[in-house]
N, C-alpha and C positions, 0 to 999 in steps of 0.2 A: 260538152257541144260544143262545135265548131264555132266559130264566129260568125257567118254565115246561116245558120241552124238557129242561132241568140238572137242574130237581124228577123228573121221570119217568122219567131218566137213571139219579138214584140213587135212586131209588125202585126199578126193575130188576135194579139192576145190588148191587143192597146198599154201593152206596160214599156219600162222602161229598158232600152239593152243593159248589159253588163257593165260594155263597155260605150255608151253614150259619149256623144260628140262634150261633155260637160267636163271629163275623163280624159281621152282622146283627142281634144283640141290643145290643148295645157302639154301633155306629155307627148304632142308633134310638133309646139313650138318650140320643146323644150329639145328633141333631138333634132332639128332644122338649126337651132343655133346653134349645136356643138358642132352640124356640120360647117357651118361658117366660121366658125374660130378656128376651124385646124385649117383655112386656107390663108390663118394674119398668124402664123404661129410667134410666139413671142411676142404680139401684141395685145395687151390689157382691152377690153372690149368691155362696155356698160351696155347695157341691153336698156332700153324705158319698153316695156311693155305697153302705155301706154299711150306713146309713139309709134309703138312697131315700127322703132330706127336705134340705131348705138348713139348715143351720145358724144358728139364731135365726133366720130367716126363716117364718115359720107361712103368711102369704098367701102363698109363693110355692109353698112346701108342698103347699096346699091341690091349685094347679093339677097337680099332676103324680096323684093317684090320683081315686077318688070317693066319695062317700055312694051306700050302695044301699039300697033302701026294703025292711022288713024282710021276712023271708023272703028275699030275692034274694041272690046271692053270686057273685061269681066266679071260681072258683078249688074 
């Protein structure tokens, strides 16, 4: 079944989706870390998942999040 059908089934039946956030969240994190790493070829990056930052690399860490205008936030 499609992702949309799986989501609708999970919502309707109150069951867990096949690719819920416990699976898809870490998978997305890995993919996005690869995107950051491609911007820093030849540089070894060490990811600290607890801090959501690259250890000792402010330039790479800046790629992980974003600065919001005053008065705006996500969360």
